[in-house]
N, C-alpha and C positions, 0 to 999 in steps of 0.2 A: 227712974228717967233719968238719960244723961244730960248731964249740963250742955246748953244751947251755947256752942262758942262759935264766933265767925269764923269764917275762911275766907280771908284776904284775897280778892281779885275774881271771885265768884259770881256768878248772876244773882240777881235776886228777882223773885217771880210772883206775881199776882195771877190769884184764880178766884174767879166770881162767875157766877149764874145768871144769864141775863133776867132781868127782873120784867116780867110781861105787863106786870099791872103798873109799875111806877117807873117805867123806861120811855111809856109813851103816853101821849095826849092825841086828842083827836081835834082837829081845825074846824072851822063853822060850815064846811060840807061833810062831815064826818068822816074823814079820811086819817089814817094814822100818820102821827108824825114824831119823833123824838124828843121828849120833854126836856129840856133845858135846865129843869129844875129838880130833872129825876135824878136815879139812884147813880148810875154811871157817869152822866153828863156833869154832875157836880161832883162825882170825886175825880174825874178827870181835869176839871177846873182846880180844885183846891189843894187835892192830897197825894196825885199821882207823883210817885219817886220809884218807880222800877224800871227794871231792864226789858221785861216782857209782860204782857198781861194777856192770860190764856182766858178768854169769854167763852163761856161753855152755855150751849144749847141743848135741852135734852131731845130734840128731834134728830133724827138721822138725815144722813145727806141725802138719800134717797128722797127723802119726803120733805128738802129744804123748801122744793118751789111752792107747795101747798101753804107756806106761812111766811107773810113777808116780814114779820116783825124784826127777825133776827139778821136778814141782810141788809135792813133797812139801818138797825143799829150801827152795824159794823160798818157802813158804809158811811154815816153820818160823823161817827167818833173818828176813823180814820183821816177823812177830809177837814174836821174841824182842828184835830191834834196829830197831824204830819208824822212829827217829831216823836211820837209814843209808839213802841213797837206791840200793836195789837196783832194777836192771832186767834182768830174765831175757830172755835173747835165744835162740832156735832157730834154729841155722844153717845145718840142712839138708846137712851135710856126707854125701856118696855114699860116700865112701871114706876111713876114719880114718889110713889110712897114705899118702895121697895130700900130699905136702908142697905141692904146687904148687897143688891145690884147696884147702888150709887157709890156705895163705900169702895167695892171692888175697881168701877170704871175709874175713880178718883185717884186710889192707888197704882193703877196702870199708868196713869198720866203722870205722876211723881217719879215713877220708876223708870220711866222713858226718858225723863229730864235730868235725873239724879244726877249723873255723869259729869253735867256741867253747871248743878247750881249750888248756891251755898243754902240760900234761904226761901222758903214757900211762903206766902201769906194768902191764907184762904179769906175773903172778904163773906162775911156769913149774913149780912143783911138781906140781900136779894137770896130768893131760895125759898123751897119749901121747907116746912119741918123737919123731913126726912133728910133734906140735903146738909140742913144745918147741924145734925145729928149725927151724920156720917162725918162731917168735917170734924166734929169735937172727936169723934173715936180715932178719927187719923191723927189729929194732933197730940193725942194721949200715947202714941205708940211711935211715931216718927220725930226725931230730934231736931231736925232741920223744919218742921213745919208749925206755923204759930196760926192762930185766927182771932178775928178783929169785927167790931161791927161800928157804925158810924149813923151818928142820930140823922135822922131825916130833917129837912130844913126847917117844917114846921114846928119842931120840938128845939129847935135851937135858941130862939127868942134873938135871933140877929147875928148870934155869934158865928165864926168859923167853925167849920166842922173839925172834929178829932178822930182819930182812930182810936177806938177801944179796945185794947186786947184782953183776951181772956186766957188767966195761966190754968192749964189742963195737965192732970195727972191721968194714967189709965185707971178709971173709975169701976166701981163695981156693976155700973151697968153695961158696962163693955165686957166684962166677965161674966155676965148672965147672958149677953148676946152672943157670945163665943160658944157656950156652954147649949144654949138652945140649937145654934147651928151644928154642933155635936148631936145632940138629940137626934135631929133630924136626917142626919145622915143616912141611920139603918131604916128609916120610912123609904128611902129610896131605893131599897133593893126588894126585886121580887120577891114575894113570900115564898115562894116554891123552889129559891134558889138554896141548894146546899150549900153549907158553910163550915167546912172544918177550918183549922189553923191556918193551911196555904191557900187558901179561898180568901180567907178574911186579912192574909197579908196583902194578896192581890187588891183589894178594894180599897185597903187603907191607902195603897199607892195611888191607886185612881182617884181618890179624893182628894188627894193632896195637889194632884195634877188640877183637878176639875176648880181648885180653889186657888191655884198660882195666881199671884198679882198680873202675870204676863202670861199670854195663852199660848202656849209652845205647841206645836204638832205632834202629835202621838202616833206612837207606831205599835200595835198590839200584834205579838207573836203567838201561835199557836196552832195546834193542831186543829184540823177539822170537828167541830163538833165540841170543841173546848168552850164554847161560849165567849167569843171575841165580841160579838153583835151587844150581849149583857152588858158587858164592861163599856163599851162605846157610849151604850143607853143610860149607864150609871152616870158616866162622866159629864154628860149633857145634863143628865135631870139634876145633877148638884153643882151646875155653874150659873151663872148670871143670866145663859143664855137659855134655861129653861122653859122660858115663858113662849118661845117659838117651838115647832115640832124640829126634831133631827130630820135632816135629809140624807137617804141612803142611796147608794150607787153600787151595784156590783160591777167591778172592772173588767171581770171575767166574762159579761153576757154581752159585749159591745167591740166590735172591729175600732180601728183607730178614728175613721170619719165617724161612726156613729157617738164614739164615747165623747170626741171633741163637740158635737153639736148639742150632745145630751148634757155634758158639765157648764160650755160656754154659750149655749142657745144661738140663734140663729138669726139670720134678716129675711125678710121676704124675699124670695126669687134665688136665693141661695144655692138651691139646688130643686132637682124635682120633687115636687109635694110640698115645698116650704112656701105656703100659699100665706103666710103672715109672720109677723117677727114673732119670737117666741124666746123666753127667757130660760136659761140652763139651770143647772143645780147651784152653781155659787151664786146667782141672781135669788133663785128662792130661799138659799140657807142665809142670805144676808141677814147680821144682827143673831144668828143660832148655829148651828155645829154642822158639819157636812162631813160623812163618812162614808171613806173609800173604801170598799172591800176588796179582798183579792187584787191588792195592787201590786204584788209579784208576778201578774199574769199581763200588764200593759207591754207593749212595744218598746224598743229603745228610742224609737222614731218619738213616741208619745210620751216617753218619759223626759227628755229635754222641753217638750211643750210644758207639760206639767210643773217642771221644775222653776221655768221660768215664771209661772204665776204665780207659785209659792213665794217666791223671792221678791218679786215686783209688787204683789197684791193687787193686780189689774188685769183684766180678763178682755178679749176681743172676740165678738160673736162670729160666728161663721158667716161668710160674706159680707161682713161689716169693717169698718174703720175706727168707730168708736171705742175709744178707752174707757174702760167702767171699771173703778175701784170697787175692792169686797171688802166685807167685815164677816169673815167667816172662821170660825174653828175648825180645822181640820184634824180628823181622826182616820188614821189608815192602818189597815188589818191585812193579814197574810198567813196563811198555812205553809206556805214555803219559806225558806231560811234566805231572809232578804243578803245578810251577811256572807253568805256561802255563795249567791249569786253574784253578788258584788266581786268576790274574789276571784272567782271565774270570769269575770267580766260581762257578766249576761245582765246585768243591772249597774246603773250609772252610781257609781262613788258618791259624787256630790250630791244627787238625788237622796241617796240613803241618807247621808249624814243629815240632810235637811228636813228628811221624814223623822228620823231616830233621834229628836231631840229629848222628848221625854218616851221612854220604853216601859211596855207592859208585857210580861210573859205569863200566859195563861196555861197552868199546869194540865197535863194529860191525866186522865184518869188513872193510869197505871202507874203513875208517880204517886199516888197516894200513899199512905200507910196502909197495912191489911186492914187495921182497926176502922180507918177512915172508909177506906174502899167498901167494907160491910156495912158500915153507917150510912154510906151513899146507896146503896141497893135498898136498904131499909127505907130511907128519906122517900125514894121514888114510888116504892112499892106502897107505902101509907098513900103519899100524894094520889098515886091513881086509883087507890080505893076511896079517897075521899071525893075524886070526880064522879066516880060512879055507885056513890050510894045508892042503893044502901049495903053495898058490897063491903065485906072485911077483909084486911089484907092478905092475900096469899102466904101460905107456909111453904118453904123450900123443903125437901128432903134433903138429908145430911150429904148424898153426892152429887145434887144440884147446886149447892150453896158451894161444896169444895170447887167445882169446876169453873161458876160464875167469878169465885174470889182468883182463881188462877188465869180466866181469859185476860187476854191484853186490852179488849176495848178498843180496837183502834179507829173505831167511829165514836170513841169518847163519851159526854154526856148525853147527846144526841142519840148516838146507839142505842144506850143503855134506857131512855126512855122509849124510844120505838120498841125495843124488846119486851120492856114490860106491857105495852100495849099489846104485842101480840099473847103474851102470857096470859093476860085478862080475857083474851078473846078464845082461848083454847082451854084453859084451866078454871076450875070450880073453886077449889079450896086448897089443893096442894100442887106445886110443881116439882115432878118428878123427872130424873136425868133425858128420859127418852121424850119429854116435852120440850127441852132444848134444842134450838137449830143447831146443824152439825156442824156450820159453822164456829158455833161457840164450844160444842162437846169434843169436837175435832178439828182444830183450825191448820192443825200441818197436814192433813189429808187422812185417808185410810187405807193407805197401802201398808201391806205386811210384810213388805220385802224387807231382809236383814241385810241387803247388799250395803256396802258402805256408802257407794255414789248415791244409791236410793235416799239412805239415812241423809246423808250429807245435803243432797238437795233439800230434803223436807225438814230439817233443821234450819238452813240460810232461807227458806219460804217462811217459815215460822217466824223468824228474827225480823224480816222485812215486812211481812203483817203487822208483827207488834208494833214496829214503830212507823206504820203507814207510808211504808217504802220510803222512810229518810236513809238514804244510804249513808251519809256520815255516822250517824248513831249507829246503824247496822255494822259497818265493818269494824266499827271502834268497841262494839259488844262483842262481836266475834273474835276480836283480836287478830285482825287480818288486816292488808292495806286494801286499799280504794281500789286499786288497780284489780287486785286477786278478786275482791268481790264482782267487777265488773266482767272479768271473764268466766266466772262461776255463773253469773246470772244469764250470759251467751249461751255457755256450755249447756247448761239445765233448761234453755229456754222460759226461764221464770218470766210470769207476765202477773201485774198487778191484779188481785182479786179484791 
């Protein structure tokens, strides 16, 4: 661990959790009141020498009205010590004994402040054992973090309070904790997910994003059927937000008005049929993850609306004026190339860069090496047989196997799974060439014409089909200009199949 050298002119920050048991007492009528011999009042009177104090509560901002303790403590401390810079914070802890969640929230807070501070001191006397352990682990990892305790008044025999610092190095316990987390990462992957090396690299990137100390917006690229939803769920299930369900919205399924009300909610009377106040996806996903699929299909008008919400972190329900802060991890996905849309002026550049903070590319099935593609087919063959016990895995004739390995699978993994379902419906033991759908065995068509134009038409159609009509990849593969490809598509009246 590096030596903790002071940096002159930087702030000194105190962090502590509210001590619900010791910060309060009750009057003769049973009403709660701040205990002036309690943890924080006593500390403010005798030991406060900080530029800022971030006083933390486990509750979320939305639930603050249900518990008067935190507002009352901050009110009394602010009134009694007006010259002290008190900054109350609701941390939204879903599980007060979850060390991983508490540690991640604290690290996020420290990272947020780190550009301004010289030193953070965490007062560990208040708080659960999990909170104290999380502080201990952080102090072992960050050179600008110290931890200390203070003896309570009844243990001081009338003496003035003193801060008792704890020297911390990165302990074996911290390493054990990290190893446990690393062991758990594989348990969060669906058991039927095929994992060649290229997929493992995607999962590794997703895992790093899930455990980042900040929660960047994630953009998942990938063709239809490549498992973008699986990656989104994997990130959520490996993050501190896993205690709540992920909220999924398919943006392509709504027009602007419906999407706005679906995401932001609406007030009673906002439109015909709005019979009561209704929360939107952002509020339902508070403290969790919001997955916006097919983000490339939203209109330019709504792109600006979404950009403002992502920048400000505030939503306004349709038909209302109330500004509601959000605590949401946003993951978006699209089968369209958003960068190309941005270059063509069809997608806002500022929104693209706001979304593409952390990017993940889901590989297509045809990008796999031949051995991995074969292993993938065998994997889903065994997986389907397992579901249909006591069926045995189907065998493939040499011709059928060669055709499958040569097929581009424009629908990717999803198409392969559906193809397996078809084969298990029609084949008992072996798959022959004639059992394969014509689109698989002859994706370029059945015409026997040897005319140059007909053959060119079939070849362009085949490459377009191979790349799911991604024109950029098609014209580059064909070795022609984009304008030439557009001309050929119009000439041959090619359509997506």
